[in-house]
Structure formats: C-alpha cells, structure tokens
C-alpha positions in Angstrom: 129.4 188.6 60.5 125.9 187.6 60.0 124.0 187.4 56.7 122.0 190.1 54.9 119.0 190.0 52.6 119.5 188.2 49.3 120.0 190.7 46.5 121.9 193.3 48.7 124.8 193.2 46.3 122.8 195.2 43.8 122.5 198.1 46.4 124.9 200.9 47.0 126.7 199.0 49.8 127.5 196.1 47.6 126.9 193.6 50.4 126.2 190.0 49.7 125.9 186.7 51.6 128.7 185.4 49.4 131.0 188.1 50.7 129.9 187.5 54.3 130.7 183.7 54.0 134.1 184.5 52.6 134.8 187.0 55.4 133.8 184.4 58.0 135.9 181.7 56.4 139.0 184.0 56.6 138.1 185.0 60.2 137.8 181.4 61.2 141.2 180.5 59.7 142.8 183.5 61.4 141.3 182.5 64.7 142.6 178.9 64.3 146.1 180.1 63.3 146.2 182.2 66.5 144.6 179.6 68.8 141.5 181.7 69.3 137.9 180.6 69.7 135.5 181.8 67.0 131.7 181.8 67.3 130.2 181.8 63.8 127.0 183.8 64.6 125.8 183.4 61.0 124.8 179.9 62.1 121.9 181.4 64.0 120.4 182.4 60.7 120.5 179.1 58.8 117.2 178.7 57.0 115.4 175.5 56.2 117.1 175.3 52.8 120.5 175.2 54.5 121.6 178.7 53.4 122.3 181.7 55.6 120.4 184.9 54.8 117.9 187.3 56.4 114.2 187.3 55.7 112.7 190.8 55.2 110.8 190.5 58.4 114.0 189.9 60.3 115.7 193.1 59.2 114.2 196.6 58.5 117.0 197.4 56.0 118.6 194.1 55.0 121.6 194.6 57.2 120.6 195.5 60.8 118.6 193.0 62.9 115.2 193.8 64.4 114.6 193.4 68.1 113.5 189.7 67.9 116.5 188.8 65.8 118.9 190.5 68.2 117.3 188.4 71.0 117.8 185.3 68.9 121.4 186.3 68.2 122.1 186.8 71.9 120.6 183.5 72.8 122.8 181.8 70.2 125.9 183.5 71.6 124.8 182.5 75.1 124.4 178.9 74.2 127.5 178.6 72.1 130.1 180.3 74.3 
C-alpha cells in the first residue's frame, strides 16, 4: 500500500501511515516466507524528511492519487520490477 495524508486516522476511515507501514511490513514478511518478490510502492512517496506520506497536492482526498502521482507510481514500478 502507499501512504495517505498525515492526520487521516482522525477521519471516518481511520487510515494512518502507521497502519500502512505495519501492513507493508507484514506483506513483505509473507512474501519472503513464500519466496515471492515484493515491490514496496510506498518508497515512491518518501519525502525529504525520510517519511512516507502524501502531500495535499498529490491526492484530492488523502487516499487516492492524482494523475501526476499515478504516473510517478507507474514509473517507480517500471524501474523497480
């Protein structure tokens, strides 16, 4: 999964970047146990401070990516697979 806006845990969906990081860690471990490749797409959204989250201009609702970010995500996948 990729990150969300900071502060999303206060919304009705209860999403948070902490939960996304935990989910990815579990998914990575499962992939390793099964001998599968795992592409951590959240790495495409690492910010200058080293954390993974979305800026407001990257997502209209804090969860879904705008067009420019989808292109960025696709480029990341293309260069990491």
